[in-house]
N, C-alpha and C positions, 0 to 999 in steps of 0.2 A: 290564813283566813281569820284567826282570832285577832291579829293585830289590825286588820281592816275593820272588824267590828268595834274594836276599841277606839279607833279613829272616828268612826261614825258616832259612837256614843259621846265622845269628847266634843265633837263638832255640834251635836244636838244640844249641848249644855251652854253653848255660847249665847250671850245676849243678842237680840235681833240685829242691833247696829253692827256688832262685830261680825256676825254671820254674813250680813249683806256685804261688808267690805271684803271678807275672805272669798266669797263667791265671785264678786266682780274682779278682784285682783288676781286670784289664783286659779279659778276655773274658767273665767271669761278672758283673762289675760289683759284686762284694762290697766292702764297706768294710774297713779295716784290722782292726777288731775281729772281724768275721765271719770273715775269712780266718784270723786268729789262732785263733779257736775251732775252725774246721774242721780246721786243721792241727795243733792241739794244741801250739802253740808260743807263747812270749810275744809280746806286741804289738811290742816293740822288735825282735824277730827278724824279724817280717814287714816292718817298715819298713826295717831294714838290708838284708834280702835284696832288697827292691824297689829301693833305691838302688843296690846293687851291680849288679843286673840292668840297670837303666837306663843306668848308666855303661858297662857292657859293650856294650849295644846301640848306644849313642851312638857309642862309639869304633869299633865294627865297621861302622857304616853311614855314618860321616863320611868323605867323600872327601878324599884328601890334596890340598893346594893345587896348582894347576896350575903346573908349573915350566917348561913349554914356552912359547916366544914369543921375541920379539926382546929381545936384551940391550941395555940402554941405559947 
């Protein structure tokens, strides 16, 4: 459950344009072209927004390396 809450928290921090693209692409299952048409933006914008959103979510959900443990 905590990882799901973390995901929702990270998603809520996306800019509106990136959130729109992620909803259309990953929740609604639309392809890039359909998302572009629905949003009224160029195809390149949809792809760029998706890449930026994925980077943001990846960095927000990636745990830092474990630094505890015995020193050798």
